[in-house]
VOMAR-701734 format. One record per residue (C-alpha): residue in three letters; x, y, z. Coordinates in Angstrom, 3 decimals, m for minus. Each point is the difference from the previous one (the first is absolute). Layout:
N
@resn->ala	px->X	py->Y	pz->Z
...
//
This chain:
347
@resn->met	px->382.010	py->182.238	pz->120.480
@resn->pro	px->0.455	py->m1.457	pz->m3.525
@resn->ser	px->3.328	py->0.938	pz->m1.876
@resn->asp	px->m1.969	py->0.538	pz->m3.210
@resn->ile	px->m2.263	py->2.744	pz->1.388
@resn->gln	px->1.414	py->2.410	pz->m2.336
@resn->gln	px->m1.437	py->m2.002	pz->m3.033
@resn->thr	px->m3.178	py->m1.006	pz->1.643
@resn->ile	px->m3.429	py->1.432	pz->m1.053
@resn->phe	px->m2.994	py->m0.900	pz->2.175
@resn->leu	px->m3.095	py->0.135	pz->m2.487
@resn->leu	px->m3.545	py->m0.036	pz->1.041
@resn->gly	px->m2.457	py->m0.721	pz->m2.638
@resn->ala	px->2.223	py->m2.033	pz->m2.461
@resn->ala	px->m3.099	py->m2.146	pz->m0.671
@resn->gly	px->m2.268	py->2.824	pz->m0.632
@resn->tyr	px->m0.784	py->2.286	pz->m3.040
@resn->leu	px->2.295	py->2.967	pz->0.345
@resn->gly	px->2.387	py->m1.909	pz->2.264
@resn->gly	px->0.198	py->m2.821	pz->m2.382
@resn->gln	px->0.819	py->2.218	pz->m2.967
@resn->phe	px->2.680	py->1.900	pz->2.024
@resn->phe	px->1.440	py->m3.580	pz->1.058
@resn->val	px->0.326	py->m1.007	pz->m3.617
@resn->leu	px->1.602	py->3.349	pz->m0.940
@resn->leu	px->2.429	py->m0.101	pz->3.127
@resn->ser	px->1.053	py->m3.499	pz->m0.962
@resn->arg	px->0.727	py->0.935	pz->m3.636
@resn->arg	px->1.835	py->3.247	pz->0.747
@resn->leu	px->1.808	py->m0.910	pz->3.530
@resn->pro	px->0.359	py->m3.633	pz->0.113
@resn->gln	px->2.871	py->0.349	pz->2.520
@resn->phe	px->m2.280	py->1.055	pz->2.849
@resn->arg	px->m1.400	py->m2.602	pz->2.324
@resn->val	px->m3.719	py->0.100	pz->0.229
@resn->val	px->m1.905	py->m0.888	pz->3.097
@resn->ala	px->m3.790	py->m0.104	pz->m0.772
@resn->leu	px->m2.835	py->m0.252	pz->2.563
@resn->val	px->m2.825	py->m2.162	pz->m1.765
@resn->arg	px->m3.353	py->m1.171	pz->1.494
@resn->asn	px->m1.408	py->m3.454	pz->m0.564
@resn->leu	px->3.311	py->m1.158	pz->m1.393
@resn->asp	px->m0.590	py->m3.251	pz->m1.958
@resn->ala	px->2.283	py->m1.905	pz->m2.472
@resn->asp	px->m1.450	py->1.528	pz->m3.091
@resn->lys	px->0.506	py->3.533	pz->1.396
@resn->lys	px->3.391	py->m0.802	pz->1.085
@resn->ala	px->0.947	py->m1.547	pz->m3.473
@resn->gln	px->m1.359	py->3.155	pz->m1.637
@resn->leu	px->1.876	py->2.406	pz->2.106
@resn->thr	px->3.212	py->m1.980	pz->m0.063
@resn->gly	px->m0.283	py->m0.142	pz->m3.695
@resn->ile	px->0.137	py->3.685	pz->m0.243
@resn->asn	px->3.099	py->0.386	pz->2.301
@resn->his	px->2.221	py->m2.830	pz->1.451
@resn->asn	px->1.674	py->2.338	pz->2.507
@resn->leu	px->m3.187	py->m0.063	pz->2.030
@resn->thr	px->m0.883	py->m0.903	pz->3.596
@resn->leu	px->m3.751	py->m0.458	pz->0.678
@resn->val	px->m1.388	py->0.782	pz->3.308
@resn->glu	px->m3.696	py->m1.173	pz->0.505
@resn->gly	px->m1.963	py->2.590	pz->1.837
@resn->thr	px->m2.528	py->2.863	pz->m0.187
@resn->leu	px->0.244	py->3.650	pz->1.060
@resn->glu	px->m1.656	py->m0.958	pz->3.278
@resn->asp	px->3.008	py->m1.948	pz->0.854
@resn->val	px->1.851	py->3.111	pz->1.284
@resn->lys	px->2.635	py->m1.889	pz->1.789
@resn->val	px->1.235	py->m1.537	pz->m3.068
@resn->val	px->m0.227	py->3.114	pz->m1.953
@resn->lys	px->1.993	py->1.857	pz->2.503
@resn->glu	px->2.678	py->m2.752	pz->0.159
@resn->gln	px->0.497	py->m0.018	pz->m3.773
@resn->ala	px->0.127	py->3.557	pz->m0.026
@resn->thr	px->3.011	py->m0.044	pz->2.358
@resn->gln	px->1.868	py->m2.308	pz->m2.530
@resn->ala	px->m0.497	py->1.912	pz->m3.288
@resn->lys	px->1.667	py->3.512	pz->m0.694
@resn->tyr	px->m3.044	py->0.470	pz->m2.418
@resn->val	px->m3.649	py->m0.469	pz->0.558
@resn->ile	px->m2.499	py->0.589	pz->m2.698
@resn->asn	px->m3.564	py->m0.268	pz->0.648
@resn->cys	px->m2.523	py->m0.607	pz->m2.732
@resn->ala	px->m2.416	py->m1.848	pz->2.050
@resn->ser	px->m2.274	py->2.303	pz->1.717
@resn->ser	px->m0.336	py->3.987	pz->0.110
@resn->asp	px->m2.000	py->m0.150	pz->3.260
@resn->his	px->1.320	py->m2.781	pz->2.383
@resn->glu	px->1.270	py->2.063	pz->2.677
@resn->gly	px->1.177	py->m2.889	pz->2.106
@resn->ser	px->2.318	py->m1.424	pz->m2.667
@resn->val	px->1.341	py->3.594	pz->m0.679
@resn->gln	px->0.790	py->0.354	pz->3.770
@resn->ala	px->1.685	py->m3.333	pz->0.109
@resn->ile	px->2.127	py->0.907	pz->m3.109
@resn->leu	px->0.942	py->3.428	pz->1.441
@resn->ala	px->0.931	py->m1.905	pz->3.483
@resn->gly	px->2.108	py->m2.498	pz->m1.747
@resn->leu	px->1.792	py->2.657	pz->m1.988
@resn->glu	px->0.560	py->2.062	pz->2.909
@resn->glu	px->1.602	py->m2.738	pz->1.870
@resn->gln	px->2.134	py->m0.817	pz->m2.948
@resn->ser	px->1.192	py->3.701	pz->m0.279
@resn->ala	px->0.931	py->m0.220	pz->3.644
@resn->asn	px->2.154	py->m2.930	pz->m0.611
@resn->arg	px->1.700	py->1.317	pz->m3.113
@resn->pro	px->0.543	py->3.811	pz->0.766
@resn->gly	px->0.738	py->2.156	pz->m2.937
@resn->asp	px->m1.603	py->m2.333	pz->m2.552
@resn->pro	px->m3.731	py->0.767	pz->0.109
@resn->pro	px->m2.409	py->m2.732	pz->m1.544
@resn->leu	px->m2.544	py->1.071	pz->m2.658
@resn->tyr	px->m3.721	py->m0.519	pz->0.088
@resn->ile	px->m2.071	py->0.575	pz->m3.296
@resn->his	px->m3.827	py->m0.139	pz->0.463
@resn->val	px->m2.740	py->0.046	pz->m2.609
@resn->ser	px->m2.668	py->2.243	pz->0.966
@resn->gly	px->m2.612	py->1.476	pz->m2.398
@resn->val	px->m1.366	py->3.090	pz->m1.417
@resn->gly	px->m3.096	py->m0.369	pz->2.457
@resn->val	px->1.980	py->2.475	pz->2.127
@resn->thr	px->m1.027	py->2.685	pz->m2.441
@resn->ser	px->m3.865	py->m0.617	pz->0.064
@resn->asp	px->m2.157	py->3.106	pz->m0.262
@resn->asn	px->m3.067	py->m2.221	pz->1.465
@resn->ala	px->m2.023	py->1.154	pz->m2.994
@resn->arg	px->m2.642	py->m2.873	pz->0.740
@resn->gly	px->0.213	py->m0.923	pz->m3.672
@resn->glu	px->m1.527	py->3.517	pz->m1.074
@resn->phe	px->1.314	py->2.005	pz->m2.770
@resn->val	px->2.542	py->2.698	pz->0.907
@resn->pro	px->1.232	py->2.531	pz->m2.461
@resn->glu	px->3.681	py->m0.515	pz->m0.763
@resn->asp	px->1.167	py->3.257	pz->1.385
@resn->gln	px->m1.337	py->m1.077	pz->3.353
@resn->ile	px->1.551	py->m3.302	pz->0.288
@resn->pro	px->3.298	py->0.392	pz->2.263
@resn->lys	px->3.250	py->m0.519	pz->m1.935
@resn->tyr	px->2.752	py->m1.728	pz->1.592
@resn->thr	px->3.549	py->m0.727	pz->m0.778
@resn->asp	px->2.540	py->m1.938	pz->1.771
@resn->ile	px->2.662	py->2.639	pz->0.380
@resn->gly	px->m0.832	py->1.760	pz->3.080
@resn->leu	px->m2.872	py->m2.209	pz->0.889
@resn->asp	px->m0.926	py->0.263	pz->3.762
@resn->leu	px->m2.228	py->m2.982	pz->1.339
@resn->asp	px->m1.125	py->2.182	pz->2.876
@resn->lys	px->m1.587	py->2.145	pz->m2.373
@resn->leu	px->m2.098	py->m2.543	pz->m1.656
@resn->pro	px->m3.621	py->m0.681	pz->1.293
@resn->pro	px->0.892	py->m2.017	pz->3.199
@resn->ala	px->m2.733	py->m2.598	pz->m0.409
@resn->asn	px->1.136	py->m1.040	pz->m3.405
@resn->pro	px->1.172	py->m3.610	pz->m0.661
@resn->his	px->3.547	py->m1.150	pz->0.589
@resn->leu	px->1.126	py->3.082	pz->2.028
@resn->his	px->m0.071	py->m1.887	pz->3.420
@resn->cys	px->2.775	py->m2.143	pz->m1.270
@resn->asp	px->1.787	py->2.518	pz->m2.168
@resn->lys	px->0.410	py->2.556	pz->2.844
@resn->val	px->1.530	py->m2.574	pz->2.119
@resn->ile	px->2.606	py->m0.832	pz->m2.672
@resn->val	px->0.880	py->3.478	pz->m0.720
@resn->ala	px->0.574	py->0.620	pz->3.905
@resn->ala	px->2.427	py->m3.207	pz->m0.069
@resn->gly	px->1.664	py->1.152	pz->m2.958
@resn->thr	px->0.852	py->3.465	pz->1.707
@resn->arg	px->1.297	py->m0.934	pz->3.457
@resn->lys	px->3.508	py->0.301	pz->1.043
@resn->asp	px->0.446	py->m2.776	pz->2.223
@resn->asn	px->0.403	py->m3.287	pz->m1.666
@resn->pro	px->m0.918	py->1.355	pz->m3.357
@resn->val	px->m2.134	py->m1.746	pz->m2.689
@resn->arg	px->m0.012	py->1.314	pz->m3.656
@resn->thr	px->m3.616	py->m0.102	pz->m1.219
@resn->ala	px->m1.682	py->0.603	pz->m3.487
@resn->ile	px->m3.616	py->m0.343	pz->m0.630
@resn->leu	px->m1.504	py->m0.590	pz->m3.528
@resn->phe	px->m3.582	py->1.357	pz->m0.665
@resn->pro	px->m1.511	py->m1.938	pz->m3.123
@resn->gly	px->m2.939	py->1.069	pz->m1.915
@resn->trp	px->m2.325	py->m2.765	pz->m1.074
@resn->ile	px->2.472	py->m2.824	pz->m0.814
@resn->tyr	px->m1.376	py->m1.845	pz->m2.983
@resn->gly	px->1.361	py->m2.489	pz->m2.845
@resn->ile	px->0.693	py->m3.803	pz->m0.030
@resn->gly	px->2.774	py->m0.717	pz->2.496
@resn->glu	px->2.838	py->m2.415	pz->m0.773
@resn->gly	px->0.059	py->m1.460	pz->3.694
@resn->ile	px->m2.204	py->m2.629	pz->1.580
@resn->lys	px->m2.790	py->2.303	pz->0.339
@resn->lys	px->m1.020	py->1.460	pz->m3.353
@resn->ser	px->m2.797	py->2.513	pz->0.840
@resn->thr	px->m0.500	py->2.832	pz->2.411
@resn->ile	px->m2.057	py->m0.304	pz->3.240
@resn->ala	px->m1.921	py->3.038	pz->m1.034
@resn->ile	px->m1.729	py->m2.098	pz->m2.584
@resn->arg	px->m0.232	py->m3.241	pz->1.716
@resn->gly	px->m1.130	py->1.735	pz->3.289
@resn->thr	px->m2.810	py->1.944	pz->m1.993
@resn->ala	px->m0.944	py->m2.940	pz->m2.141
@resn->ile	px->m0.877	py->m1.870	pz->3.274
@resn->ile	px->m2.253	py->2.667	pz->1.100
@resn->tyr	px->m1.700	py->0.325	pz->m3.602
@resn->lys	px->m0.557	py->m3.706	pz->m0.119
@resn->thr	px->m1.631	py->0.093	pz->3.296
@resn->ile	px->m2.438	py->2.778	pz->m0.886
@resn->lys	px->m0.205	py->m1.072	pz->m3.777
@resn->gln	px->1.195	py->3.555	pz->m1.244
@resn->ala	px->3.090	py->1.976	pz->m0.362
@resn->gly	px->0.015	py->3.521	pz->1.550
@resn->thr	px->1.480	py->2.956	pz->1.531
@resn->trp	px->0.268	py->1.748	pz->3.356
@resn->gly	px->m2.647	py->2.825	pz->m0.776
@resn->pro	px->m0.252	py->0.888	pz->m3.864
@resn->gly	px->3.631	py->m0.718	pz->m0.750
@resn->his	px->1.171	py->3.182	pz->m1.396
@resn->asn	px->2.973	py->m0.092	pz->1.957
@resn->ala	px->3.239	py->m0.514	pz->m2.004
@resn->met	px->3.503	py->m1.551	pz->0.898
@resn->asp	px->3.412	py->m0.052	pz->m1.285
@resn->tyr	px->1.380	py->m3.483	pz->m1.146
@resn->ile	px->3.203	py->m1.860	pz->m0.625
@resn->his	px->0.728	py->m3.358	pz->m1.689
@resn->val	px->1.288	py->m2.607	pz->2.454
@resn->lys	px->3.244	py->m0.336	pz->m1.917
@resn->asp	px->0.556	py->3.747	pz->0.227
@resn->cys	px->m0.731	py->m0.057	pz->3.591
@resn->ala	px->2.392	py->m2.928	pz->0.676
@resn->asn	px->2.576	py->2.045	pz->m2.038
@resn->gly	px->m0.631	py->2.861	pz->2.307
@resn->leu	px->0.638	py->m1.915	pz->3.183
@resn->leu	px->3.189	py->m1.493	pz->m1.669
@resn->ala	px->1.097	py->3.730	pz->m0.977
@resn->ile	px->m0.453	py->0.972	pz->3.787
@resn->phe	px->2.017	py->m3.200	pz->1.219
@resn->glu	px->2.791	py->0.410	pz->m2.445
@resn->ala	px->0.271	py->3.735	pz->0.835
@resn->ala	px->0.080	py->m0.782	pz->3.683
@resn->leu	px->2.839	py->m2.582	pz->m0.505
@resn->ala	px->1.962	py->2.878	pz->m1.779
@resn->gly	px->m0.714	py->2.413	pz->2.779
@resn->lys	px->m2.171	py->2.090	pz->m2.281
@resn->ala	px->m3.519	py->m0.653	pz->1.018
@resn->asp	px->m2.237	py->2.665	pz->1.836
@resn->thr	px->m0.825	py->m1.533	pz->3.470
@resn->gly	px->m1.777	py->1.078	pz->3.084
@resn->thr	px->m2.316	py->3.043	pz->m0.245
@resn->glu	px->1.334	py->0.282	pz->m3.697
@resn->gly	px->m0.494	py->m3.619	pz->m0.595
@resn->leu	px->m3.416	py->0.275	pz->m1.537
@resn->tyr	px->m0.517	py->m1.180	pz->m3.494
@resn->phe	px->m3.219	py->0.095	pz->m2.123
@resn->ala	px->m0.311	py->m2.656	pz->m2.789
@resn->ser	px->m2.400	py->1.149	pz->m2.829
@resn->ser	px->0.041	py->m0.078	pz->m3.681
@resn->gly	px->m0.541	py->3.678	pz->m0.648
@resn->glu	px->m2.953	py->m0.975	pz->m2.212
@resn->pro	px->m3.529	py->1.326	pz->0.385
@resn->arg	px->m1.825	py->m1.331	pz->3.176
@resn->val	px->m2.602	py->m2.610	pz->m0.669
@resn->thr	px->m3.289	py->0.081	pz->1.834
@resn->leu	px->m1.289	py->m2.786	pz->2.304
@resn->arg	px->m3.070	py->m0.151	pz->m2.136
@resn->asp	px->1.837	py->m0.714	pz->m3.090
@resn->ile	px->2.011	py->m2.825	pz->1.661
@resn->thr	px->m2.801	py->m1.726	pz->1.617
@resn->ala	px->m2.104	py->0.150	pz->m3.084
@resn->val	px->2.338	py->m2.152	pz->m1.786
@resn->ile	px->0.031	py->m2.428	pz->2.807
@resn->gly	px->m3.828	py->m0.033	pz->0.039
@resn->asp	px->m0.210	py->m0.730	pz->m3.618
@resn->ile	px->2.314	py->m3.064	pz->0.181
@resn->met	px->m1.798	py->m1.281	pz->3.172
@resn->phe	px->m3.312	py->0.248	pz->m1.646
@resn->ser	px->1.179	py->m1.684	pz->m3.139
@resn->lys	px->1.051	py->m2.987	pz->2.250
@resn->gly	px->m3.223	py->m0.029	pz->1.956
@resn->leu	px->1.522	py->1.242	pz->2.995
@resn->ala	px->m2.086	py->3.237	pz->0.029
@resn->ile	px->m3.564	py->0.718	pz->m0.762
@resn->gln	px->0.823	py->3.088	pz->m1.954
@resn->gly	px->3.064	py->1.473	pz->m1.795
@resn->ser	px->1.969	py->3.295	pz->0.478
@resn->ser	px->0.095	py->1.682	pz->3.419
@resn->gln	px->m2.521	py->1.625	pz->2.529
@resn->pro	px->0.619	py->1.321	pz->3.448
@resn->leu	px->0.183	py->m2.659	pz->2.681
@resn->pro	px->m2.662	py->m0.470	pz->2.416
@resn->pro	px->0.632	py->0.749	pz->3.750
@resn->ser	px->0.244	py->m3.861	pz->0.636
@resn->ala	px->3.197	py->m0.053	pz->m2.084
@resn->thr	px->1.705	py->3.006	pz->1.182
@resn->asp	px->m0.988	py->0.223	pz->3.626
@resn->pro	px->2.457	py->m2.888	pz->0.990
@resn->tyr	px->2.806	py->1.936	pz->m0.979
@resn->gly	px->m0.880	py->3.156	pz->1.797
@resn->glu	px->1.550	py->3.410	pz->m0.488
@resn->phe	px->3.217	py->m1.683	pz->m1.299
@resn->gly	px->m2.063	py->m1.392	pz->m3.011
@resn->trp	px->m1.164	py->3.461	pz->m0.867
@resn->leu	px->3.392	py->1.603	pz->0.366
@resn->leu	px->1.766	py->m2.553	pz->m2.060
@resn->trp	px->m2.730	py->m0.836	pz->m2.678
@resn->gly	px->m1.845	py->3.335	pz->0.016
@resn->gly	px->2.909	py->2.602	pz->m0.081
@resn->asn	px->2.026	py->1.487	pz->m2.779
@resn->leu	px->3.359	py->m1.531	pz->0.547
@resn->gly	px->3.470	py->0.872	pz->m1.477
@resn->gly	px->3.386	py->1.816	pz->m0.145
@resn->asn	px->2.779	py->0.836	pz->m2.101
@resn->ala	px->3.054	py->m2.413	pz->0.147
@resn->glu	px->2.696	py->2.676	pz->m0.248
@resn->arg	px->2.550	py->m1.897	pz->2.347
@resn->leu	px->0.076	py->m3.242	pz->m2.005
@resn->arg	px->0.430	py->2.119	pz->m3.206
@resn->arg	px->3.067	py->1.526	pz->1.474
@resn->leu	px->1.327	py->m3.537	pz->0.368
@resn->gly	px->m0.372	py->m0.474	pz->m3.757
@resn->trp	px->m3.183	py->m2.046	pz->0.499
@resn->glu	px->m2.719	py->0.325	pz->m2.854
@resn->ala	px->m3.716	py->m1.707	pz->m0.070
@resn->thr	px->0.745	py->m1.731	pz->m3.439
@resn->glu	px->m2.240	py->m2.872	pz->0.470
@resn->ser	px->m2.824	py->2.264	pz->1.024
@resn->lys	px->0.353	py->2.100	pz->m3.132
@resn->gln	px->0.067	py->m2.911	pz->m2.299
@resn->leu	px->m3.034	py->m1.742	pz->1.478
@resn->pro	px->m2.289	py->2.350	pz->1.917
@resn->leu	px->m2.239	py->m1.061	pz->2.895
@resn->leu	px->m3.282	py->m0.367	pz->m2.243
@resn->ser	px->1.834	py->m1.772	pz->m2.676
@resn->ser	px->1.141	py->m2.619	pz->2.418
@resn->leu	px->m3.009	py->m0.484	pz->2.213
@resn->ser	px->m2.237	py->m2.449	pz->m1.846
@resn->gln	px->3.056	py->m2.721	pz->m0.075
@resn->glu	px->0.724	py->0.775	pz->3.515
@resn->val	px->m3.635	py->m0.594	pz->1.236
@resn->glu	px->m0.076	py->m3.187	pz->m1.988
@resn->val	px->3.216	py->m1.242	pz->1.954
@resn->ala	px->m1.291	py->1.347	pz->3.277
@resn->leu	px->m3.249	py->m2.095	pz->m0.368
@resn->gln	px->2.015	py->m3.012	pz->m0.817
@resn->glu	px->2.175	py->0.511	pz->3.062
@resn->leu	px->m2.978	py->0.211	pz->2.202
@resn->gly	px->m1.592	py->m3.101	pz->m1.675
@resn->phe	px->m3.061	py->1.839	pz->m1.365
//
């Protein structure tokens, strides 16, 4: 086992959007840590960009499907931070297996796993319909019980496995899960735009219109990518100091605290820009046809048709504030983001 395990972070998602922003922030604030990054399609250009951010970097080529590689790296890093996928259960299980093995080899010094989930866990499955404010469930991360959330909601299948691992007595692993709202803003890492815009833009280009799951009255909390990365770092630094809540208490919402934004308002901006570029036959946003929503099944309705959010009390207890989100709210940032996303897609 490497002698520098105490100073090693295994980071998944360093070449992505949130993971890239966190990688930049981590490299600035804690340069003494060695970072091992799992990166897919690793070419010379990507390698140069990543090492330009942090020279204390080891790159491992692979994907989340390479579970043997993921497990092996998790045995060799005291800290694992997963910004790559909220829902890839195979890689989560591999991470936890590697950390459990590490914990058995180093009793009394449990490793740490920080996982990025999302507020999709709170979906009320409104199907895009308007729900009066007093009828929308309200959540805070103090006392949050994942077993009391609607069991079919996105991300929970992975999150519950992580919490279970974080509460066992034998070969313990410290676990924390971050639940961001809609992450927005221009990132400073390799990937500048959120997959939420890039993914929907691909759908919209195919059907020549922007749209919503149902009428789009459902609303969600949001968080600037810089604030979200700062939240991750706040948890990590608190864990280093032995002050982070973990296990059943290690659940952290990341939201701006500003009024929620409806999916219809977000997609209308995307639609107007795509129309102006000849990528859609009309502007604004309309309910999507079944041909666009059916491939995503019930998961799509829960994630894109529900009211989503929660109060970020735990992060604020750590001294964190959503400063970027308050200076540049989602709708003020959105037009520039869409331009960047379309450019990244080559549209």
